[in-house]
N, C-alpha and C positions, 0 to 999 in steps of 0.2 A: 290311226284307228279306224277298223274297219267295221262295218254295222252288227256282225255278231257281237266283236269285243263290247261294243257299244251297249246291246240289249242284256248281254250278260252281267255289266256293272251295275246297270238299271234294273235289272232284277234283283239284284245283292241288295240296292237299296230304298226296294220296294219291301222285300223280304224284312231289313233292320226295322224298317217304319213299323208294316203290321204285322209283325212276329208271328209271319206266318207265309208258307211256300205252296198255298191250296189254288194256283192259278196258273192260266198262261200268258204269258205278252205276249201279243200279236200284233201288227197295225193296228187292228179294227178295235183293241180292247180298251174299253171305257171304266170310268168308275162304277157303272153299274155290273161290271162283269165282276168286281174285285170283291169278296168281302172285307168288309172293315176300310174299304176307301172312300170317305165321306171329306165334308168341307175341312174339318178342321186336320184329319191325315192328308188330304191331298197339301197343305200347306209344309206340311211335315215332310211328305215325299218330295217337293218341290227344294227345300231348303235341302235335304238328303242330295240327291241328285247334284245340285249346284256345287255341294261340296266334293262331292264323288270325281265331278269332272274339273273342277276350280274354274266356273262358269258363275257368270250371274244374268240372267234372263231379263230380257226387256221386258217391261209392263205389257205392249203389244204382243211380241210372242207368247208370253202367258194365256192373253185374252183370246187370240188366236189357235191355241190347243184345243182339239174337241177327240185325241185319243192317246194314245201310245205312239201311233207313228208320226203324229204331227211332234210329240217331244223328243222322238228320236233324229227326225230332220231337223229342228231345231238345233239340238246336243251337235248332232256332224255341223251345224251353218255357223256355231261358235267354235267348234276345234281347231 
């Protein structure tokens, strides 16, 4: 799976959890850039991404994620 396919699936997961698509996912995107991405929805997003890709993030991976780019890199390393 290439990066574009991963980003597309991540965006689908975000839309499902946040119930809107009024955002652009770039490597630099953080919770501050997306309406509705707060602490509780963050955990829902992580869970949805794990289900989408059939992976389980390690705690250290989660702690080291600072933006969408980090999320994408972590997904790539798990696939």
